[in-house]
C-alpha positions as CSV (number, residue, x, y, z in Angstrom):
1,M,29.2,34.8,74.4
2,N,30.5,31.3,74.5
3,P,33.2,30.8,71.8
4,D,32.0,27.1,71.3
5,F,28.5,28.3,70.7
6,N,29.6,30.7,68.0
7,K,31.6,28.0,66.2
8,T,28.6,25.6,66.3
9,S,26.2,28.2,65.3
10,M,28.4,29.3,62.4
11,R,28.8,25.7,61.2
12,Q,25.0,25.2,61.2
13,I,24.4,28.5,59.4
14,M,27.0,27.6,56.8
15,A,25.5,24.1,56.4
16,V,22.0,25.5,55.9
17,G,23.4,28.1,53.5
18,L,25.3,25.5,51.5
19,A,22.2,23.2,51.3
20,A,20.0,26.1,50.2
21,G,22.5,27.2,47.6
22,T,22.8,23.7,46.3
23,W,19.0,23.3,46.1
24,L,18.6,26.6,44.2
25,G,21.4,25.7,41.8
26,L,20.0,22.2,41.1
27,S,16.5,23.7,40.7
28,A,17.7,26.2,38.2
29,F,19.6,23.5,36.3
30,A,16.5,21.3,36.2
31,V,14.3,24.1,34.9
32,A,16.9,24.9,32.2
33,Q,17.1,21.2,31.2
34,G,13.3,21.0,31.1
35,D,13.2,23.9,28.6
36,A,16.0,22.6,26.5
37,K,15.1,20.7,23.3
38,P,16.7,17.2,23.2
39,V,19.6,16.9,20.8
40,E,18.3,15.3,17.6
41,H,20.6,13.3,15.4
42,P,19.1,13.1,11.9
43,A,18.9,9.9,10.1
44,T,21.0,10.2,6.9
45,Y,22.1,7.8,4.2
46,T,24.7,7.5,1.5
47,A,24.0,7.7,-2.2
48,D,25.3,4.1,-2.6
49,Q,22.7,2.9,0.0
50,A,19.9,4.7,-1.8
51,D,21.0,3.3,-5.2
52,R,21.0,-0.3,-3.8
53,G,17.7,0.4,-2.1
54,E,16.2,1.7,-5.4
55,T,17.2,-1.5,-7.2
56,A,15.6,-3.7,-4.4
57,Y,12.5,-1.5,-4.2
58,K,11.8,-1.7,-7.9
59,R,12.2,-5.4,-7.8
60,Y,10.2,-6.2,-4.7
61,C,8.1,-3.3,-3.5
62,V,6.9,-1.3,-6.5
63,E,3.7,-3.4,-7.1
64,C,2.3,-2.6,-3.7
65,H,3.8,0.8,-3.1
66,G,4.0,2.2,-6.6
67,D,6.7,3.8,-8.7
68,D,6.1,7.2,-7.0
69,L,5.9,5.6,-3.5
70,R,2.4,6.9,-3.1
71,G,0.7,3.5,-3.1
72,G,0.4,0.9,-5.9
73,L,-2.1,-1.4,-7.5
74,L,-2.1,-3.8,-4.6
75,G,-2.9,-1.2,-2.0
76,G,0.4,-0.9,-0.2
77,A,0.7,2.1,2.2
78,P,2.1,5.3,0.8
79,L,5.8,5.7,1.5
80,R,5.8,9.4,0.4
81,G,3.8,12.5,1.2
82,Q,1.6,13.6,4.1
83,S,0.5,10.2,5.2
84,F,4.1,8.9,5.4
85,E,5.4,12.1,7.1
86,S,2.7,12.2,9.7
87,K,3.7,8.6,10.8
88,Y,7.5,8.9,10.7
89,V,8.9,12.4,10.6
90,E,10.2,13.6,13.9
91,G,10.2,10.1,15.2
92,P,13.0,7.6,15.7
93,A,14.3,6.0,12.6
94,S,13.9,2.7,14.3
95,S,10.1,2.9,13.9
96,L,10.2,2.8,10.1
97,F,13.0,0.2,10.1
98,E,11.0,-2.1,12.4
99,V,7.8,-1.8,10.4
100,M,9.8,-2.7,7.2
101,S,11.8,-5.5,8.7
102,E,9.0,-7.1,10.7
103,T,6.1,-6.8,8.3
104,M,7.6,-6.6,4.7
105,P,7.1,-8.2,2.4
106,P,3.7,-9.3,3.6
107,D,4.1,-12.9,2.3
108,A,7.6,-13.2,3.9
109,P,8.3,-10.7,6.6
110,G,12.0,-10.4,7.5
111,R,13.0,-11.9,4.1
112,F,15.8,-9.4,3.5
113,S,19.0,-8.8,5.5
114,A,19.2,-5.9,7.9
115,S,21.5,-4.1,5.4
116,G,18.9,-4.7,2.7
117,Y,16.2,-3.1,4.7
118,A,18.5,-0.2,5.5
119,D,19.2,0.3,1.8
120,M,15.5,0.3,1.0
121,M,14.9,2.7,3.8
122,A,17.6,5.0,2.4
123,Y,15.8,5.0,-0.9
124,I,12.6,5.9,0.8
125,L,14.3,8.8,2.7
126,K,15.9,10.0,-0.5
127,R,12.6,10.1,-2.4
128,N,11.1,12.0,0.5
129,G,13.8,14.7,0.3
130,F,15.8,13.8,3.4
131,A,19.4,14.7,3.5
132,E,22.2,12.5,2.4
133,G,25.2,12.1,4.8
134,A,26.5,9.3,7.0
135,P,25.5,5.8,6.2
136,L,22.1,4.7,7.6
137,P,22.8,2.0,10.2
138,S,21.3,-1.5,9.8
139,D,21.3,-2.0,13.6
140,V,17.9,-1.2,15.1
141,D,19.5,-0.1,18.4
142,A,21.6,2.5,16.6
143,L,18.5,3.6,14.7
144,Y,16.8,4.4,18.0
145,D,19.3,7.2,18.4
146,L,18.5,8.8,15.0
147,T,15.4,11.0,14.2
148,I,13.8,11.3,10.9
149,I,14.0,15.0,10.3
150,K,14.3,17.3,7.3
């Protein structure tokens, strides 16, 4: 046998083996990643936020959404219960924040500061039994990274 032929053949065999091993490894990684549940960061709030939000809610929102957040005299959407949860639970916190800040109050959307909307959202989360914890951000981009989960 020719010694150069053996070196070349061995290099080719090693290259094919390396490529095959890499492909198998990446395939296994992709399958494992596809089966993995994405990491969820729960949307939480502080007691102070919820307290400020309650004050604002009672002043500006109670007529439409009710004392119990299940809908008021003026027909506002329920902010508690099955209807609320089917829209927002397990979704990004930004969804609820954007609806609030872009459409509420109906006669003056965007009337409140971002922190004011975050405070009212904290109150809504509290009344729905969500966990207290870190402050709820008032930045919509940061809220995209949080999930409304119990």
